[in-house]
N, C-alpha and C positions, 0 to 999 in steps of 0.2 A: 550824359544824363542831364536832363533839365527837370526841375521840380516846380510845380505850381502849388502854393500853400494858400488856402482860403480860410479866413476867420469867419466862423458862423456866429460867434458871440464877440462882444468887445473884449480886447485883450491887450496886455502890455502895461496896464496901469494897476487895476485891482484883480486881474486874472493873469495867469502865466501867458507870456508872449514869446516872441522870437528874439534871438540874439545873433547878429552877424559878427563873426570873429576874425575874418581874414581870408586870404587865398591859400589854397593848398593843392594845386594841380587839379587833375581830373579824376582822381580815384575816390571811391566811396570809402570813407574812413571807418575804422572799427569804432564801436561805441566808446571804448576806453580812451580814444583820442579826443573825445569831447568832454572829458572830466576837467574840472577847474584847474588842476595842476598842469595837465597836458596843454590846455589852451594857453595858460600863462607862460609856459616854457616855450612853446612853438610859435606863438603869435604875440610875443611881448611888445613888439613895435607897432602892432596893428591897432587901429581904433576899432572898438566894438560899437555896434549900433543896436539899440533896443527900441524899435518903433512902437508906438501906440496905434493899434488898428481898430477900426470899427467893424461891426458885422458886415460881411460882404466884401471887405477889402481883400485883395489878392496880391501875392508877391510871387514873381517869377525869379527863380534862382538858377544861375548857370552852374555848370559842373564843378567849378573850382571854388565856389564860395562856401566856406565853412560856416555852418549855422547849427543852432541847437535851441532847445526850449530854455527860456529865461524865466525863473521864478524866484521870488524872495518872500520873506516872512510876512510882509505887508499885503501880499496878494491873497485875498480870502475867497474870491469867487473861482468857479471852475471855468475852463476854456473848452470850447468845442470848435474843432477845425477839420478841414479836409486837406490831405496831402496827396497830390497826384504826381507820380514820377514817370517820366518819359525816357525810355532808353532802348537801345538796340538789343534784341534778345541774344544775338550772337556774342555780345560783350557783357553778359549779365554778371555783376559782381558776386563773388562767392557768398558774401553776407546776405544776398537776396535770393539765393537758390533755396527753393522750398517755399518761398513767399507765394501768396495768391496773386496771380497776375492776369490781366486781361489784354489780349492782343487787339490793337486798333490799327485798322488798315486805311 
């Protein structure tokens, strides 16, 4: 799976942004694996990165990069973004079954 994440508003400074936490194979992780304690335990030696993005900036994420929304108390604005996921339908992760998908040929 590859993900294209596009910021439609500025984010990462005063609006929630992205945090890249480390590598974790090619599986789509359950949401529970993205909790603070799980990230701290499984990716303790990894550097996290929290970019500040402008509207229109896009990030392409490979299948093994663990990422999540980063937000802190100082962020008072809302973020608007688009997340596009590209994957082979024959290998659809269980977590995504039932999701609204569009086939692209």
